[in-house]
C-alpha positions, 0 to 999 in steps of 0.5 A: 815810662820806667825802666821796668816798662822799657825792659818789658816792651822791648822783651815782648817785641823781641819775643814777637820778632823771634817767633814771627813765622811760627804758629801762635795763640797770640792774644787768643786767636792769631793765625800766621800766614807769613813769608818764606822761612829764608826771608823771615831768617833774613829779617831776624838776622837784620833786627837781632843786632839792635841794642835794646836801650838805644833809640831806633836808628833813623832811616831816610827815604831818600838816602837808604839803599834798603827798602823801607819795610811797612806793616799795614794793619787793617781793623774791620768790625764786620765782613758783611754790612749791617745796614747802618751808616747808609750801607746796604744790609747784607752786602759783602764788605770783605769783597766789595770794600776791603779787598779792592781797597787794601789790594790798590794801596798795597800794589801802589806801595810795592810799585814805589819800592816799599816792602809791605806785610798785611795784618787783619784785626777783625771782630769777626771769625775768619773762615778759611774760604774768606781768608783765601779771597784776600790772600789770592788778591794780594801779591805773593811777596806780601805777608799776611797775618790776622787776628780774628774774633778780636773784640775785647771783653770788659766791664761796662766801666759803671755806665751800664749796670744790671737790675742788681746794680752790678757791672756787666761783662760784655763786648767792648765794641768801642775798644776794637780800634785799641787792638791794633796797638798790640800789633804794632808793639809786638812787631815793633822791631821788624818794620821801619813804618806802620800804617793803621787804618779802618778797612775803607781808607785808601792808602796810596804810595804818594801819601806814604812818600809825602809823610816820610818827606815831611817827617824828615824835614821836621826832624831837620828843622828840630836838629837845628832848633834851640830849647827855647827862644831868648827873650820870649815870654809864654804869651809869645809862643801861642801868638806867633805864626812865623819865625823860629821855633823850639825843639819842643814845638817841632817835636810835637808836629806831625804830618796831618791827613784830611778825609775826603769823599768823592761826590757821586751825585753830579747834580750836587756839583751843578747846584752846589749845595755844599757849605758856603763861607765868607772867606774868599777862595783864591786859587792862585798861589802867587801872582804868576801862577794860574789857578790851581786845582787839586790833583785827585790822582795822589789820593783817590784814583783807582785801578780799573779792576778795583773801581765800581759804581760807588768808587769811581776809577778817576774822580775829578778835583771838583768831586772831592769834599770834606765833611769834618772840618771847614775854614772857620777853625783853621789857622796857618803858620809859616815854618822856619826857613833853615831847610832846603828841599832835600827831596830836590837838591837843586831846589833852593826853596824850603820844602816846608813853607806855609802850613795849616794847623788842624785842630785838636791840641789844647793848652793850659797852665800846666803846658810848657809854653815852649811846646805851644804852637801859634797860628794865624786864624782865619777869623782875624780879618773879620770874616766871621763877624765877631764869632769866637774861634771854636775850641781845639777839642770841638769834635765838629772840626777835629777831623777824624783821619780814619787811622794814622801812619808813623815810622819806627822812630816816630812811634818810639818818640811818642811812646817814651817822650810825648804821650802820657802813659805811653803810646803802646800797651800795657795801659795803666793808671793814672792815664788809663783805666781798665786797660784802656777799655773805658769810654775811649772811642773809635775816633780816639784810638784809630781816628787820631784823637789819641795823638792830637788831643790833650786829655790823657793824650799826646796833644800833637799838631798835624801840619798840612803843607799848603804848597800846591804840589803838596796839599793833595798828598794830605788827602786820604780817601774814605772809599765807602762814600757813604757820608754823603748820604748819611749827613746833610750836604751843608756839612760838606766843603769842596776840597778845592774851595778849602785850599783856596780859602786857606791860600787867602788866609795865607796871603792875609798873614803875609801882609801882616808880616810885611806891616810889622 
């Protein structure tokens, strides 16, 4: 990004920070409902001393005396369900889904010591009585703002034309998911962390804390890593699944999330119609341990007041299922062992050990080999009878996350160093057409594919820790629980089974290391 773009970005963010509590016509429809003036003054004073040309200061959850400030942005297409995607037409999505899910997540984060403000981006017009429902449900300490009627308008990019062959100006529905990036940019200097998710995704404090811990450990590894590995050629980086890593490799690693649903039909559990795989399920992490079952409380338990027939209060581990990935395309890697568990000073074991690498990234001749991350593919031991590994960008396995979370420092690194064309707006050629209002869809903007795929994107690796106490903190709950009615059950994999299969692959990789 050029210096003019840098100055413009910081200028817009500082302008937003200075007018945070003022009435505004921000992007044609923002209404402000923020904290008390004295709280806003403290926030402005805290950020007013930051130098615009310096990288945002690094804060660690473990050693900070100040609470982590979070801006939680939710994007919503409709406040009443339309009947598509196995929903009930006319049902009140705002009251039945968004309010209980958002409130559950916010209360969880507040209880963990975070400060949280909420920002809604809606395609629908926010009426006062609808806004009051959410305002009354959220704790008084939580700031609440919204940008309604936020559907962008643009040309059809040449795909559809009228009878005269001219481009048609229309609502760009697939680009509503782009709009949260403007919110992040304009509040960039005011928060330590940003959560940006669809309106039916449950974000718990356990997920947020684990994300911060993984980010801090990756940063610790990167600080001691070399720029390149002496004596290693380009082929080494793509094939190595253990050993030292470069700064470039570690800078392209981020904590991963896998969407889960809770199976509501117990008959499915009894007859087990979910997807089967030739990779054995091994639920013992080591020889001394007993069988490990995931802990659903990290992702999927809700308070009784937020539970319903379609959103059970305390689902069991065997009810959690995946539908956007399975063991076939996945691989594992052992992280470098230079770091100990900074969350527990008395624990000499490294916080990150073996991880699964989710799909998305691709490499070609233009890729710097010192940024390529290899893994041990699940198919290396002949389980799939000669089948080839699916490509990194195969959407069947790419695992849409329903959103993303990141620290201020992470976002700045993505914007300035990692993502072609930048991560925050403005979106300009050559990496963006029509200000980003082209054929990039919801999955690209808010599902995470912008972060993890290659074409005009950031090409980063999502890592999922395989430690038993960590894995369930990478699971994010799709509370609508409608995919199980929308898709065939052959698409689903039990969460416990996938962890057990990854554990099998991990043990296979460890045997190969011993034989080297």
